[in-house]
C-alpha positions, -999 to 999 in steps of 0.1 A, spaced: -691 485 7 -715 460 -9 -727 486 -33 -692 498 -43 -680 463 -51 -702 456 -81 -695 491 -94 -658 485 -91 -661 452 -109 -680 469 -137 -654 496 -140 -626 470 -141 -645 450 -169 -651 483 -188 -614 492 -185 -603 457 -197 -627 457 -226 -615 493 -235 -579 482 -235 -586 453 -257 -597 478 -283 -572 505 -276 -540 484 -274 -541 472 -311 -553 506 -323 -525 527 -306 -496 513 -327 -518 513 -358 -526 550 -353 -489 557 -348 -481 539 -380 -508 558 -399 -495 591 -385 -459 582 -396 -471 574 -431 -492 606 -432 -461 625 -423 -441 608 -450 -467 616 -475 -467 653 -465 -429 654 -467 -430 639 -502 -459 660 -514 -439 676 -542 -428 643 -556 -444 612 -571 -439 575 -566 -419 570 -598 -392 594 -586 -387 573 -555 -385 541 -575 -360 557 -599 -339 569 -569 -338 534 -555 -326 521 -589 -299 549 -589 -282 537 -557 -246 530 -566 -234 494 -562 -203 507 -544 -224 524 -518 -245 493 -514 -215 471 -509 -200 496 -484 -233 496 -465 -234 458 -464 -198 457 -451 -206 483 -424 -237 464 -414 -217 432 -410 -192 450 -388 -221 466 -369 -236 432 -360 -202 420 -349 -201 450 -326 -235 440 -312 -220 408 -299 -200 430 -276 -232 439 -257 -236 403 -245 -199 397 -241 -197 426 -216 -230 418 -199 -221 382 -193 -190 393 -175 -210 417 -154 -232 388 -142 -201 367 -137 -211 341 -163 -185 347 -190 -188 328 -222 -162 324 -249 -166 349 -277 -169 321 -303 -199 306 -284 -217 340 -284 -214 349 -321 -244 330 -335 -267 334 -304 -260 371 -301 -264 377 -338 -297 359 -339 -311 376 -309 -302 411 -321 -314 404 -357 -348 393 -343 -350 420 -317 -342 448 -341 -374 440 -361 -395 437 -330 -418 464 -315 -399 486 -289 -368 465 -295 -348 481 -267 -375 467 -243 -383 434 -260 -348 422 -267 -344 406 -233 -370 380 -239 -355 371 -273 -321 368 -257 -333 345 -230 -348 321 -254 -316 320 -274 -292 316 -245 -314 292 -224 -294 262 -236 -263 278 -222 -278 276 -187 -290 312 -185 -318 317 -159 -347 341 -161 -332 363 -134 -298 364 -152 -315 371 -185 -332 401 -169 -299 413 -156 -283 409 -190 -312 428 -206 -310 456 -181 -272 459 -184 -275 460 -222 -300 489 -220 -275 508 -198 -247 501 -223 -270 512 -251 -278 545 -233 -242 553 -223 -230 553 -259 -261 571 -270 -256 599 -245 -218 601 -252 -222 603 -290 -251 627 -288 -231 650 -266 -201 650 -289 -223 655 -320 -241 685 -304 -210 701 -290 -186 696 -319 -186 720 -348 -213 743 -363 -223 717 -388 -240 696 -361 -269 720 -359 -270 739 -392 -304 725 -402 -319 724 -367 -347 748 -356 -336 781 -341 -343 770 -305 -323 738 -310 -294 757 -325 -292 779 -295 -295 751 -269 -278 723 -288 -243 729 -273 -257 733 -238 -277 700 -241 -246 683 -255 -226 694 -224 -253 682 -201 -253 648 -218 -215 645 -215 -217 654 -178 -242 626 -173 -218 601 -189 -188 614 -169 -210 611 -137 -217 575 -146 -180 568 -148 -173 586 -115 -199 565 -97 -184 533 -113 -150 542 -100 -158 557 -66 -189 539 -55 -183 502 -50 -213 494 -28 -247 485 -44 -270 515 -51 -304 513 -35 -330 523 -62 -368 517 -61 -363 492 -33 -337 472 -52 -299 469 -49 -282 478 -81 -245 468 -85 -223 492 -105 -199 477 -131 -162 479 -126 -144 509 -143 -130 484 -169 -165 472 -177 -179 507 -178 -152 517 -204 -161 485 -224 -197 496 -223 -189 529 -238 -166 514 -265 -192 487 -275 -221 511 -276 -202 538 -295 -191 513 -321 -227 501 -325 -241 536 -330 -212 546 -354 -215 515 -376 -253 514 -376 -255 551 -386 -226 546 -411 -245 519 -430 -271 546 -438 -246 575 -442 -227 558 -470 -260 554 -489 -267 591 -484 -232 602 -495 -244 611 -530 -276 629 -518 -259 659 -502 -229 671 -484 -243 667 -449 -213 664 -424 -213 631 -405 -217 647 -370 -248 666 -383 -261 634 -398 -254 615 -366 -275 639 -345 -305 633 -368 -299 596 -369 -297 593 -331 -330 612 -327 -348 591 -353 -334 558 -338 -344 566 -303 -380 576 -314 -383 544 -335 -370 522 -307 -396 531 -281 -427 531 -303 -447 499 -304 -442 493 -341 -419 465 -355 -385 481 -362 -401 516 -359 -412 511 -395 -423 544 -410 -415 564 -378 -377 562 -384 -381 572 -420 -404 601 -412 -381 615 -385 -350 613 -408 -368 630 -436 -382 657 -414 -348 665 -399 -331 665 -433 -323 699 -446 -348 714 -472 -322 714 -499 -318 676 -500 -339 658 -526 -365 639 -505 -370 609 -530 -333 601 -528 -333 603 -490 -363 579 -489 -346 556 -514 -315 554 -492 -338 547 -462 -356 519 -481 -323 503 -491 -311 507 -455 -342 488 -443 -333 459 -465 -296 459 -456 -297 465 -419 -330 448 -409 -343 424 -435 -311 406 -446 -299 400 -410 -333 387 -401 -333 363 -431 -297 352 -421 -308 346 -385 -337 324 -397 -313 304 -419 -290 299 -390 -318 287 -367 -330 263 -395 -295 250 -400 -291 244 -362 -324 226 -360 -315 204 -390 -281 195 -373 -299 186 -340 -324 164 -360 -295 147 -377 -278 139 -344 -311 124 -333 -311 99 -362 -336 118 -384 -327 124 -420 -325 161 -427 -347 160 -457 -374 141 -439 -372 165 -410 -376 196 -432 -407 180 -449 -422 172 -415 -416 207 -402 -431 223 -434 -462 201 -430 -464 210 -393 -461 247 -402 -485 245 -432 -513 265 -416 -490 294 -408 -473 293 -442 -505 293 -462 -518 320 -438 -488 341 -447 -491 335 -484 -528 343 -483 -522 375 -464 -495 386 -489 -517 377 -518 -546 397 -504 -523 427 -498 -510 425 -534 -545 425 -548 -552 456 -527 -520 476 -535 -520 467 -572 -555 480 -574 -542 513 -561 -512 517 -584 -515 527 -620 -521 500 -646 -499 496 -676 -516 517 -704 -507 492 -731 -524 463 -713 -555 485 -706 -556 495 -743 -555 458 -752 -582 449 -727 -605 477 -741 -605 459 -774 -614 426 -759 -637 433 -729 -664 459 -722 -652 488 -700 -679 479 -674 -664 445 -669 -629 460 -664 -642 484 -638 -662 457 -620 -632 434 -619 -610 462 -605 -635 468 -577 -640 431 -571 -603 425 -568 -599 449 -540 -629 434 -521 -613 400 -526 -580 413 -513 -596 426 -481 -614 393 -476 -582 374 -481 -565 394 -453 -593 383 -430 -593 347 -442 -556 345 -436 -563 348 -399 -588 319 -402 -562 298 -419 -538 303 -391 -566 291 -367 -570 260 -390 -606 268 -396 -622 246 -422 -645 273 -434 -615 296 -439 -600 269 -462 -631 268 -484 -633 305 -485 -596 309 -494 -599 285 -523 -629 304 -536 -612 338 -531 -580 326 -548 -600 314 -578 -619 347 -581 -588 367 -575 -570 350 -604 -599 358 -627 -602 394 -615 -565 401 -618 -566 390 -655 -598 409 -663 -589 442 -646 -553 446 -660 -543 413 -677 -518 409 -648 -504 375 -657 -476 376 -631 -500 383 -603 -524 356 -615 -496 331 -617 -485 339 -582 -521 335 -569 -523 302 -587 -491 289 -571 -504 300 -536 -537 282 -544 -519 250 -552 -499 251 -519 -532 257 -501 -549 227 -518 -519 204 -509 -523 214 -472 -560 207 -471 -557 180 -444 -543 205 -420 -577 222 -417 -601 200 -397 -639 202 -398 -654 226 -373 -689 239 -366 -704 266 -389 -696 301 -380 -661 294 -365 -647 323 -384 -671 346 -366 -666 332 -331 -629 324 -330 -608 348 -309 -593 376 -330 -558 383 -318 -547 419 -314 -517 412 -336 -540 404 -365 -559 436 -360 -527 455 -363 -514 435 -392 -546 439 -413 -549 475 -403 -513 482 -413 -517 465 -446 -547 486 -454 -531 518 -441 -501 512 -464 -524 506 -493 -542 539 -487 -509 557 -482 -496 544 -516 -527 556 -532 -525 590 -516 -488 593 -527 -496 581 -562 -524 606 -568 -516 634 -544 -516 659 -573 -552 652 -582 -578 677 -568 -606 659 -550 -641 662 -563 -673 643 -556 -676 638 -593 -646 614 -592 -667 587 -577 -690 584 -607 -665 589 -635 -658 558 -656 -631 560 -682 -603 536 -694 -575 561 -686 -591 575 -654 -573 557 -626 -582 579 -596 -620 570 -595 -611 534 -598 -587 536 -568 -613 555 -547 -640 529 -554 -616 501 -546 -606 516 -513 -643 520 -503 -650 484 -513 -622 471 -491 -633 494 -462 -669 481 -464 -656 445 -465 -638 451 -432 -668 468 -416 -692 440 -426 -669 414 -411 -666 434 -379 -704 438 -377 -709 400 -384 -686 392 -355 -704 415 -332 -738 399 -341 -724 364 -339 -712 370 -303 -748 378 -292 -764 350 -313 -773 317 -296 -748 289 -304 -761 260 -326 -771 229 -306 -750 199 -314 -767 170 -332 -760 145 -304 -777 168 -279 -808 170 -301 -810 133 -305 -807 127 -268 -835 151 -261 
């Protein structure tokens, strides 16, 4: 027993250290796989066709999608309205509008939103007296409501009409109706139990109370309205793309939504788009489908999230006003308090822009003008340096959030070099102006970064979320480059070619420079963990 105990402890430590590495890598690998699938599905098209398709979205379709989204978020309030009646804590509908909208707008953009929404909802409803146990009951009831509508609509879509399975694989076409019948039977069974079985059900050692028949019907109505409106917001954008019947589209939408909801990626980003594109019939122009999906992301996810943030800010300002604090003063205080996070975000975005603009094609007129002013070697070196600086800024953004003084000094230097590099590589005045504005904000917030010992960037804990964020930014950059130049045949000679109008070698060298930057930082952190810490001055003087 004494020999097994140390072995067991070593295995536990090994498992924990392995999970520390694997946990952030798993969602990153899923995201990379989704982007790879998108790139393969769009292999016959180029980036400019997608951009043109986004510009071609009709204003009428956009307005209709916005209206459907607004109705959809009103339907989402019904989830909480029914759930609060189930736990016998009914709230007036008016009191639930803002909290429910905020919780769903935030949860929809969270990883595995169907599972994480409960925590968001508890924080929003806590001021109404909701306990942790009640919040768990509401979250569980909402999941059941969600699934009831999903099963019912999936069953109807699979059973109704031949159009529901026209573009499906052969095996799915044969079994689609059977599966639809099975799903509808499950829904009917749920209602039968709700009507006939009034005692709590014993499941996994817990007593589960069934809703009343009236609440069960309300669950179906709310969930069906949610699914119909959320899918409708995308369907109206796809109306000009092809003549896909709504029931056939609904089947594909439900599959994509379920897959994107359970993956540990915020909002199922990339996964939802890849599944919809894969399930779309081959005769539909893929760039126009992707354009509709991108607009849908903005309409159904980004705009509600921004609106939720504005509502939370307005509520906080009102509370501060009731406490005797002037709203203007309160906003300034909050901005100063949040300065490290704000400059961290702007630095992260600045770094990513340096990376992605190094991948995209540069305007030929600006390059031609630069060729008359600067030697080609300087343009090439600036292009490579800008990508290295972008990768370094992604890392330094993490240090700024940790309020590390060394990160502040590094960020100032990186911004300055980034401004120069963006001008020398492509005469990109707009990007340089944006970097300058971000630099000025950083300098104003200097006092928020206290002095710390040297090497704090190498020894501070690196959160898994930052690993995923930096990795995702780099994966997106690589995917954009692969999509932009997918028609170019790879050759080892590309690495050494230097020409003003040869963009592919430039992008390849920039990607390698960014990769080496990340690897060097990781290696430096590993070495710093095993290096002896510096002895404080006071300790040396006492000795």
